[in-house]
Steps between C-alpha positions, in 0.01 A plus 500: 500500500212331671135560381151354540465399131839361392777287609793671675721662232822699467417832347570861466231709670494848352359782725429850380396744766245317719391238258629178362573565129592168376617141591766390255713187461817522730776719371296663208367806647668834410418729793654755731639415854504130573427314836671169498262247658706199398421204747201695652134417440285795379129499588222755518452687830256338714137651551365452845108516478447521864704704737405710820759786536288653785546855362315710570370420866742241640842618415636354834495167295601609155539800269494536137884552510576196715247264330602593142867464601427151605326439174796631293754321697299163447441548120142638509451800266118563549309472820135506511377645844176408644234741625522408866710810581362765744276662393351200309511572115125492441458833312675674212604770736676258715642323204645827347636603851681165526637514156630860563652393830714233315630742232871537493560249778474143346816328379295273267193545305166468676141445440214557746190282559155645580279376772138524632168406355347825359459474119531866439828521710647194319422658162675827604812304638512317173503818312778626721715203409432239758619156374204320650303449817558288793205338667529414870250243617678499853580803706677624813459806726593817306432355150126471499450729194674259277263205619263327263268349769290265290452347146293812389790723567739283311252460211479876480878546474530210245225654295666844502836336420343321206401847365845649564696191383778537757662247735300377788698334796296346767595416870232231546339424833179463702584713797209376718588142447869553563424694818286221619766241433759718679286543811428123518875429504560777766220352706698181525827669576659509145712807474788341322623566140353179360154627616542814276600281207198278561264799472690654205458166310156436647145492367453878528751592238416200280151602503592861396710338214218304382261810502738698293564208247121469463451878449785514245340212308154664514619840393775382257749710688864439521630490858837493653533319836742661749721265698323196417761286651431632847160318489654153455508226242111470525471848359754423230292187394181705503662775282659250257168324456315827430754609252483170322127526484503852344846526301392823327396691808853625595524386858854564638672450838800609672735326767777611713803291422440204735828504681405465860429161672266393788751244592793739575416866444164488698662331792811740505314835423121442592281797424770668284433267207128511505295444309704376184689206646438148380546142578723310254211332296324839461830672385546240243153532370534895487850469322354251250192729425741794458738299268205398295333842470195412714611779734572788265709745691733536787400796732641574837207661699789682649375582845778682689377478867746580763664223711320646810167471317567137407625409837165596655387164376756293706260444776191533301538444123164682433661818606766512221428659165540268198774523254877575487743710278575318186587747214872462501513130503203393268680498159818362652291202640344435167837528311658261760212255416589528143855406554381200705279378218170580674400766243557508136673834387195594291273442799726699721467824269124432444424464867704791608460754225302411175177355678481790745522748212235303308260489801538871559441596123844658465665223292567751213741694723620269783574135565739394222813617324337513158559797266296796619466405854647691796877391552433364852743229551715298741851354463554182718806293551385132488829395642478725795319465829412700801375459860203703613594747762210701650737768620600591147140491344330816414144462652456738785391225754847351481420123520422210278381140551769394251791641709796257449359327191753420249380571139663398170533783248613848571310808369760733357324801358135626468423731223190726483399622157865463385696645798648311789311553834666240717824287493577212737256636754609846482257776379643709226216734412210657708179641397504395129187272522203602297122458542363219270124534436276296306404717196184483295532218249713281733332164577579221716544151349387163639731199535828471339 
């Protein structure tokens, strides 16, 4: 069994109902039916802090059913959906409507983020079980209600969140500065993917990061930074310096698994890999930070845009939406990295399960296979391998930038609260996922 706080060990894992009852020395447990996992690694199901399943509102891209099927097939047992569905989740009425609309449809467990800047609405959504609030310092047409347009709005949300004690995830930015940067590039004919990366990693987003770091220090408020890796290594350096300067503050950050290269994938696929594609030195820096715990969690920012929507950027990269489908390949990529010696087994489990649960304040229930926790687990064959085939993945959009990639390790079975829900890519049970809310008395923790 792999865990975040102990060396890999051969054990008997005893499950009763939906929970882990005990972890015993191998061959000593006296229990009922036995699942022989000899030769397989057993690890906690992954928790994805950051997904966009587009349901309700954009179900031509993804649905609860297709998105959570991708999660289950890829070893993720809890997805945390962002408030950028339509309508945008900025009131308790919309929050409750979204929660009700997911009931009985999800294959894995799920949590829902709140959005907006109104303190009373945020308090009401927290009482309804929202796991935290997502702050958007950048916006796009149709999502203006989520927009925190200035430092005053961010301060208001952070102050309210300090009162509530819930998770705060921030999409940093300075919209005006980034818009001006983009317009200047367009004025000189830059409509290529590299121009989009230049703005994404440019002074606007770095200024937004600096603003939030300063506010967090001033208000003594823990903050989690969404998709920090998208902003480049300068953002990583800024974040790590701020965390070192205030080690008790509880600053945390996520990264997608940095699997795509500017040298090959950007040349081959162009806008389809934007914005999380990296030159070799940046990939090495991000992997080193992930391995060392400087980047706390792996999260996909699962963005299932259709191929047609992405291809709008072939002639003009600014016309393509950012992001790509990643739920089904995230844990397999991280496990492959462990087998290649890039990640220690403890760090693999921490980054994919234990740290996300800690950040969300649900570590008493999720994120490990300790007694009393939900029996969410994945069996993986370290001697196996598989090749990513986008025609066999479960996301509704039917494509992946990793198509054709050979990965070491083969996921065998995903268990949700003690019951198998997926086996070798096939879905075994539908509609068994439950809502996971942050209850009174839960609290997020800071750094591991």
